[in-house]
C-alpha positions in Angstrom: 86.9 166.9 159.2 86.0 166.0 155.6 86.3 168.3 152.6 83.2 168.8 150.4 83.6 167.8 146.8 82.9 170.7 144.4 79.4 170.5 143.0 79.4 169.3 139.4 77.0 170.4 136.7 73.5 169.0 136.5 73.0 166.0 134.4 75.4 164.1 132.2 78.1 165.8 130.0 77.0 166.8 126.6 77.9 164.5 123.7 80.9 165.5 121.5 78.5 165.9 118.6 76.5 168.5 120.5 79.6 170.4 121.6 80.9 170.3 118.0 77.5 171.6 116.7 77.5 174.5 119.1 81.1 175.4 118.1 80.2 175.3 114.4 77.2 177.6 115.0 79.5 180.0 116.9 82.1 180.0 114.2 79.4 180.7 111.5 78.1 183.7 113.5 81.7 185.0 113.9 81.6 186.0 110.2 78.4 188.0 110.5 75.0 188.0 112.2 72.5 185.5 110.7 68.9 184.4 111.1 68.2 180.9 112.4 67.0 179.9 108.9 70.3 181.1 107.4 72.2 179.0 110.0 70.1 175.9 109.2 70.7 176.4 105.5 74.4 177.0 105.9 75.1 174.1 108.3 72.4 171.6 107.3 71.3 170.9 110.8 67.7 170.4 111.9 65.9 173.6 112.9 65.3 172.4 116.4 68.9 171.5 116.9 70.1 174.9 115.8 67.6 176.5 118.2 69.0 174.4 121.1 72.5 175.4 120.2 71.6 179.1 120.0 69.8 178.8 123.3 72.7 177.2 125.1 75.1 179.8 123.6 72.8 182.6 124.6 72.5 181.3 128.2 76.3 181.2 128.3 76.5 184.8 127.2 78.3 184.0 123.9 75.5 185.0 121.4 72.6 187.4 121.5 69.4 187.9 119.5 68.3 191.2 118.0 65.8 192.4 115.5 67.1 192.7 111.9 67.7 196.3 110.7 66.2 195.6 107.3 63.6 193.1 108.5 62.3 194.3 111.9 60.1 191.2 112.4 63.0 188.9 111.9 65.5 188.0 114.6 69.2 187.8 113.9 71.8 186.1 116.1 75.2 187.6 116.7 78.3 187.1 118.7 78.5 189.0 122.0 81.8 190.8 122.1 84.2 190.2 125.0 84.3 192.9 127.6 88.1 193.4 127.2 88.2 193.0 123.4 88.3 196.2 121.3 85.1 196.9 119.3 85.2 196.8 115.5 85.4 200.6 115.3 88.4 200.8 117.7 92.0 200.5 116.5 93.9 197.4 117.7 
């Protein structure tokens, strides 16, 4: 009887530069929610690369998009809090 190998992810592994870009976007959003344009301006990446990073992070459940409070037609991106982590209003 042979054992099945665990299925690996589709496609090739992401290049280190892409993984690093995703991490920098995530670190920037940890400070406060931002629009995509603010992320582009802060990090200097191309708009489409920032979009791809945000999409990957959203699919992984690490960031979410919401309408801005002061600008309802503008989307802001923010970190999704961990289930077990205390919220900002709770004492640690």
